[in-house]
C-alpha positions as CSV (number, residue, x, y, z in Angstrom):
1,X,-12.9,-3.2,-19.0
2,X,-11.1,-6.0,-18.3
3,X,-11.5,-8.2,-15.0
4,X,-9.5,-9.3,-12.9
5,X,-9.3,-12.3,-10.4
6,X,-9.2,-11.7,-6.9
7,X,-7.8,-14.6,-5.9
8,X,-4.3,-13.3,-7.8
9,X,-4.5,-10.7,-4.9
10,X,-3.0,-8.3,-7.2
11,X,-5.3,-5.5,-6.9
12,X,-3.1,-3.0,-8.6
13,X,-4.9,-3.0,-11.8
14,X,-8.0,-2.1,-10.1
15,X,-6.4,1.0,-8.1
16,X,-5.1,2.0,-11.1
17,X,-8.4,2.1,-12.7
18,X,-7.7,-0.2,-15.6
19,X,-10.1,-3.4,-14.4
20,X,-12.5,-4.3,-12.5
21,X,-13.0,-7.6,-9.7
22,X,-14.5,-10.4,-11.1
23,X,-17.8,-11.4,-8.7
24,X,-17.5,-8.1,-6.7
25,X,-20.6,-6.2,-5.6
26,X,-21.4,-2.6,-6.4
27,X,-19.9,0.3,-3.5
28,X,-23.3,0.4,-1.3
29,X,-23.3,3.9,-0.9
30,X,-22.1,4.1,2.8
31,X,-19.5,2.8,5.3
32,X,-22.1,0.9,7.4
33,X,-22.6,-1.5,4.6
34,X,-19.1,-1.4,3.0
35,X,-16.9,-5.0,2.7
36,X,-13.2,-4.0,1.6
37,X,-10.1,-4.7,0.5
38,X,-6.7,-2.8,1.4
39,X,-3.7,-2.8,-0.6
40,X,-0.8,-0.5,-0.3
41,X,1.5,0.2,-3.6
42,X,4.9,-0.2,-3.3
43,X,7.1,3.2,-4.2
44,X,9.3,3.3,-7.0
45,X,12.6,2.9,-5.6
46,X,15.8,3.0,-7.6
47,X,16.9,-0.8,-6.9
48,X,13.6,-2.6,-7.0
49,X,14.2,-5.5,-8.7
50,X,12.6,-4.7,-12.4
51,X,8.4,-5.3,-12.6
52,X,8.0,-4.7,-8.7
53,X,7.5,-1.1,-9.5
54,X,3.4,-0.2,-9.1
55,X,2.9,-3.5,-7.2
56,X,0.3,-3.3,-4.3
57,X,0.5,-5.1,-1.4
58,X,-3.0,-6.7,0.2
59,X,-3.2,-5.9,3.7
60,X,-5.4,-7.8,5.9
61,X,-7.6,-5.8,8.0
62,X,-9.6,-6.5,11.4
63,X,-12.0,-4.0,10.9
64,X,-15.9,-4.4,11.1
65,X,-16.4,-2.8,7.5
66,X,-13.0,-5.6,6.0
67,X,-13.6,-8.8,4.1
68,X,-11.5,-11.2,7.4
69,X,-7.6,-10.7,6.8
70,X,-8.3,-14.4,5.5
71,X,-10.8,-13.9,2.7
72,X,-11.1,-16.9,0.7
73,X,-14.5,-15.9,-0.6
74,X,-15.0,-12.7,-2.6
75,X,-18.5,-12.2,-3.5
76,X,-18.8,-9.6,-0.7
77,X,-16.4,-7.3,-1.7
78,X,-17.9,-4.1,-2.9
79,X,-14.7,-1.8,-2.4
80,X,-11.1,-1.3,-2.4
81,X,-9.0,0.9,-0.4
82,X,-6.4,1.7,-2.2
83,X,-3.2,3.2,-0.6
84,X,-1.7,5.2,-3.6
85,X,2.3,6.8,-3.9
86,X,1.2,9.9,-5.5
87,X,3.7,9.7,-8.9
88,X,6.6,11.5,-8.6
89,X,6.7,12.3,-5.0
90,X,9.5,9.4,-3.3
91,X,12.2,10.8,-1.7
92,X,15.2,10.0,0.5
93,X,14.2,10.1,4.3
94,X,17.4,8.9,6.0
95,X,21.0,7.2,4.7
96,X,22.2,4.3,6.5
97,X,25.0,2.8,7.1
98,X,26.4,-0.6,9.2
99,X,29.6,-2.8,8.7
100,X,28.8,-6.4,7.9
101,X,31.6,-9.0,7.7
102,X,33.9,-6.3,8.2
103,X,32.8,-4.0,5.6
104,X,30.5,-0.8,4.9
105,X,26.9,-1.1,3.5
106,X,24.6,1.3,3.2
107,X,21.0,2.1,2.7
108,X,18.5,4.5,2.1
109,X,15.2,4.8,3.8
110,X,12.6,6.6,1.5
111,X,9.5,8.4,2.1
112,X,6.6,9.1,-0.5
113,X,3.5,11.6,-0.7
114,X,0.5,8.8,0.1
115,X,-3.1,9.4,-1.1
116,X,-6.4,6.7,0.7
117,X,-8.9,6.6,-2.4
118,X,-12.0,4.0,-1.8
119,X,-12.7,2.2,-5.6
120,X,-15.8,0.8,-6.6
121,X,-14.7,-2.6,-7.7
122,X,-17.4,-3.2,-10.3
123,X,-16.7,0.1,-12.1
124,X,-13.2,1.2,-11.1
125,X,-14.5,4.3,-10.2
126,X,-13.3,6.4,-7.3
127,X,-16.1,6.9,-4.7
128,X,-14.1,8.8,-2.1
129,X,-10.2,10.4,-1.2
130,X,-8.4,11.7,1.2
131,X,-5.9,14.6,0.9
132,X,-2.5,13.5,-0.1
133,X,-0.2,13.4,3.1
134,X,3.5,12.6,3.4
135,X,4.3,9.6,4.4
136,X,6.5,10.9,7.2
137,X,3.9,12.5,9.0
138,X,2.8,8.8,9.9
139,X,6.4,8.0,11.4
140,X,8.0,10.8,12.0
141,X,11.3,9.5,14.1
142,X,12.9,7.1,11.7
143,X,15.9,5.3,13.2
144,X,18.6,3.4,11.1
145,X,18.1,0.5,13.4
146,X,18.0,-3.3,11.2
147,X,19.7,-3.2,7.6
148,X,17.5,-4.7,5.3
149,X,17.3,-8.6,5.3
150,X,18.7,-8.4,1.5
151,X,21.8,-6.2,2.1
152,X,25.1,-7.8,0.9
153,X,28.3,-6.5,3.0
154,X,29.3,-3.5,0.8
155,X,26.3,-3.4,-1.0
156,X,23.5,-0.5,-1.0
157,X,20.1,-1.2,-0.7
158,X,16.8,1.1,-0.9
159,X,13.7,0.6,1.2
160,X,10.6,2.4,2.0
161,X,9.1,4.0,5.6
162,X,5.8,2.2,5.1
163,X,6.7,-1.4,5.0
164,X,3.0,-2.8,2.9
165,X,0.5,-3.4,5.7
166,X,2.3,-1.5,8.3
167,X,-0.2,-0.7,11.1
168,X,0.4,3.2,10.6
169,X,-0.8,3.2,7.3
170,X,-3.9,1.2,8.4
171,X,-4.7,3.9,11.3
172,X,-4.7,6.7,8.7
173,X,-7.4,4.2,6.7
174,X,-9.1,4.0,10.0
175,X,-9.2,8.1,10.5
176,X,-10.4,8.8,6.7
177,X,-13.4,6.2,7.0
178,X,-14.4,7.6,10.0
179,X,-15.2,10.7,8.0
180,X,-17.4,9.2,5.7
């Protein structure tokens, strides 16, 4: 299986079980000895830039079982926590609009089904996985507050309801880790 350099911090190939992490350690078999890194997948949105689908954003965690958020040494990595979008589960949760420079601009907020999986970074094998869940269970009341930064006057954009690194997704991961 191909290896990736962890300094790239694009863990998608490992989360998709297509690669392993160079220099990582095997999964230790229990959470007490786990030193994990977390990555959350970007959902496939209709107006996402080409090549952005399937990317995983790194999420820094300040937990005793996690590598530090500012990790520079990857030798202790022995688990990868992937928050994956269940393929084909994306849906529009909320349609929003506002006036920008006198023109109506719109954006959709997308939800999806997510699944937390723990991957052994040396083999690409799944060592534990949570049941899939709807992102709307993490953030049930979603307002149309601030439009996306890149929304042009009179334009349209799509955003996700779970921005990568969201503290809400972290809480779901914490709950899953406690069950192991």
